[in-house]
C-alpha positions in Angstrom: -4.6 -12.7 23.0 -2.2 -11.3 20.3 -4.0 -9.0 18.3 -3.9 -8.3 14.4 -0.1 -7.1 13.0 -1.4 -4.4 10.6 1.8 -2.5 8.9 1.8 0.6 7.1 4.0 1.3 4.4 4.4 5.0 3.4 4.8 6.7 -0.1 6.8 9.9 -0.8 7.2 12.3 1.8 6.2 12.4 5.4 6.9 8.1 7.0 6.3 6.4 10.0 3.5 7.2 11.7 3.6 11.0 11.2 2.9 9.9 6.9 -0.4 8.2 8.6 -2.2 10.6 10.9 -6.2 9.5 10.5 -5.0 5.6 11.2 -3.5 6.2 14.6 -7.2 5.1 16.6 -6.3 1.7 15.4 -3.7 0.5 17.5 -6.1 0.4 20.0 -7.5 -2.5 18.4 -4.4 -3.8 16.5 -0.4 -4.1 16.8 0.2 -1.3 14.6 3.9 -0.7 13.1 3.6 2.2 10.8 6.9 1.5 8.6 10.4 3.8 7.9 12.0 2.6 4.4 14.9 2.8 3.2 16.6 6.0 2.7 14.7 8.0 4.9 15.8 10.6 8.0 14.8 12.9 9.8 17.4 15.2 9.8 19.5 14.2 6.7 18.5 14.4 2.5 16.6 11.3 1.3 18.3 8.5 0.0 18.2 6.5 -3.1 15.2 4.5 -3.3 16.4 0.4 -2.5 13.9 -1.5 -3.2 14.7 -4.8 -2.0 15.8 -2.8 1.7 12.2 -1.5 1.7 10.7 -5.3 1.0 13.2 -7.1 3.4 11.9 -4.2 6.2 8.5 -4.6 5.2 9.3 -9.0 5.4 10.7 -8.3 8.7 7.5 -6.2 9.9 4.9 -9.3 9.2 7.8 -11.4 11.1 4.5 -13.5 13.0 1.7 -12.2 9.8 -0.5 -9.4 9.2 -2.5 -6.6 7.5 -0.6 -4.1 5.2 -1.4 -1.0 4.0 0.1 0.6 1.8 0.5 4.0 0.4 1.5 5.6 -3.0 5.0 4.0 -4.2 4.8 2.4 -0.8 2.3 0.2 -2.8 5.1 -1.7 -5.1 7.9 -3.0 -2.2 4.7 -3.8 -0.2 3.0 -5.9 -2.6 6.1 -7.3 -3.6 6.4 -8.9 0.2 3.3 -10.2 -0.4 3.8 -11.3 -3.7 6.7 -13.3 -2.4 5.5 -14.2 1.6 1.3 -14.5 0.8 1.0 -17.5 3.3 2.0 -14.2 6.1 -0.2 -11.4 4.2 -4.0 -11.3 5.7 -4.7 -8.2 3.3 -3.8 -5.6 1.6 -4.7 -1.8 1.0 -3.2 0.4 -1.2 -3.9 3.7 -1.0 -3.7 5.6 -4.3 -0.9 2.3 -5.5 1.6 3.8 -7.8 2.0 0.0 -8.9 1.5 1.5 -12.7 4.2 -1.8 -14.0 0.6 -3.3 -14.1 -1.2 -1.4 -16.7 2.0 -0.2 -18.2 -0.4 -0.5 -21.9 -3.3 1.4 -20.3 -4.2 5.1 -21.7 -4.1 6.8 -18.6 -1.0 5.5 -17.0 0.6 5.5 -20.9 0.1 8.9 -20.9 1.4 9.3 -17.1 4.5 7.0 -18.1 5.7 9.3 -20.8 5.6 12.0 -19.1 7.2 11.2 -16.2 9.7 8.0 -17.4 12.8 9.4 -15.9 11.5 8.9 -12.7 10.1 5.8 -12.6 11.8 2.1 -12.0 10.5 -0.4 -13.8 9.3 -3.0 -10.7 8.0 -6.2 -12.3 4.2 -7.0 -10.4 1.8 -9.3 -10.4 -1.4 -9.0 -8.7 -0.7 -11.4 -5.1 -3.3 -14.1 -6.0 -5.7 -15.4 -2.9 -5.0 -12.2 -0.4 -8.4 -9.9 0.0 -7.4 -6.6 -1.4 -8.7 -3.0 -0.7 -7.4 -0.2 -3.1 -8.6 3.4 -2.2 -8.9 6.1 -4.1 -9.1 9.4 -3.9 -11.1 10.3 -8.1 -8.7 13.0 -8.8 -6.5 11.5 -11.3 -7.1 8.8 -14.1 -4.1 6.5 -13.3 -5.0 5.2 -10.1 -8.4 5.6 -11.2 -7.3 2.8 -14.1 -4.4 1.4 -11.3 -7.5 0.6 -9.9 -10.2 -0.8 -12.2 -7.0 -3.2 -13.9 -6.8 -4.4 -9.7 -11.1 -5.3 -9.4 -10.7 -6.8 -12.4 -8.3 -9.3 -10.3 -10.7 -9.4 -7.8 -9.7 -6.4 -5.5 -12.7 -4.4 -4.1 -12.1 -0.6 -4.7 -13.6 2.4 -3.0 -13.6 6.5 -3.9 -13.5 8.4 -1.0 -11.9 11.8 -1.9 -9.1 13.0 -0.2 -7.3 13.6 -3.8 -3.9 11.2 -3.3 -4.7 10.3 0.7 -7.6 9.5 0.5 -7.1 7.6 4.0 -7.0 10.9 5.3 -10.4 11.4 4.8 -13.3 9.7 7.0 -14.7 8.0 4.6 -11.3 6.0 3.3 -10.7 5.9 7.4 -13.8 4.1 7.8 -12.8 1.9 4.8 -10.1 0.6 6.4 -11.0 -0.2 9.8 -13.5 -1.8 8.5 -11.6 -3.9 6.1 -9.3 -5.0 8.3 -12.1 -5.0 10.6 -14.0 -8.6 7.9 -10.3 -10.5 9.5 -9.7 -12.0 6.4 -7.6 -14.9 6.0 -5.2 -16.2 9.9 -1.7 -16.5 7.1 0.4 -19.0 7.9 3.2 -18.2 9.6 
């Protein structure tokens, strides 16, 4: 019997399996794919972001359906891929998701965007209806807690597990991801 696929989408910095050091053990139970988003290379300088290329990479990895686990800026293309192909996404796990277009009018996000505006591309996002979602935050930065609270208002679960911007690297974060995936959720239509 084939194992369920779990697709990991990194944020900035490390990519592939290096971006997910505490999730490698999931490969014992799942078909894990640790993606490399567009423009990341072990030797060459990073290329400018290409949201459509990232979405295509994620959609290709979800060929037969599966779970998406995304960190920080990787949550943007992951959520857009889920919006475009909701039947292929069994669940979403978003670790400190930088999906600030969802909360652009809320206080912490507005202040953050004002400070960081030159870095933002306004990717229009929406929630992904019907896809079970877990949001992990580190409890260190109000802007991520604001995003988590917004997603909770749409039906997502939220766990604040510590670890600053890498909650997935804490024992509690690793366990939360494992437990959420183990619930099985839906078996999307391929």
